[in-house]
N, C-alpha and C positions, 0 to 999 in steps of 0.2 A: 571836155573830159580830162584832158591832160592837166588843166589848171586845178581840177578837183583832186587829182592824185598828188600833184605837187603840194597843194595846201595841206592835205592829210599827212603826207610825209613830213612836211615842215613842222606841223603840230605835234606829231609823234616824236620827232627828234627833239623838239623843245621840251616835251614832257619828260623824256628819258634823261636829258641833260639836267633838268631841274631836280629830278629824283636823285640823281647821282650827287649833285651838289648838297642837297639836304642830308643825304646819307653820310657824306664826308663830314659835314658840320656836326651831325649828331655823334659820330664816332670821336671827333676831336673833343667835343664837350664831355663825352663819357670818360675819355682818358684823363682830361683835366679834373673832373670831379672825383675820379678814383684816386688820383694823386693827392688831391686836397683831403679826401676822407682819410687816407692812410696817415698823412702828416698830422691832421687834427686828432686822430685817435691815439697817436704815439705821444702826444703831449700829456703832461701831468696836470695841466690846468683843467678844471672842471668845465669851464665855459667852452674851451676848445673841444673837449670831448662831446659836449652837448651839440656844438655846431657840426661835429663829425656825424652825429646821429641824424641831424637835419639833412645833411648832404646825402645821406643814404636814401632818403625819400626820393630824391631826384635820380639816383643811380639806377634804381630798379626798372623804371620805364625805359630808360635809355639802354639798359642791358638787354631788355626784351627787343627793342628796336634793332640793336646790333645783331642779336641772334637771328632775327627775322631776315636781315640783310644777308647774313652769311648763308642761311638755308636757301634763300632765293638764288644766290650766286652759285652754290653747289648744284642746285637743280638746273640752273642755266647751262652748266658745263655738261651735265649728264644728259 
């Protein structure tokens, strides 16, 4: 029975750690894409502005992910 509890605890800890790492990576990618989007949209070059619009397509799902992470963290504190 103790080995089952230990295995379950280890699996849960690994899952939480993995989720934290993926969350941190997604936030870092979101920040990078937001910076790239602003720099591309500030350019006078039409191609750069077009690439800025393409980057926006990737920003929205990551923004949703970031907001979900933030809501879960707030609910965890409450």
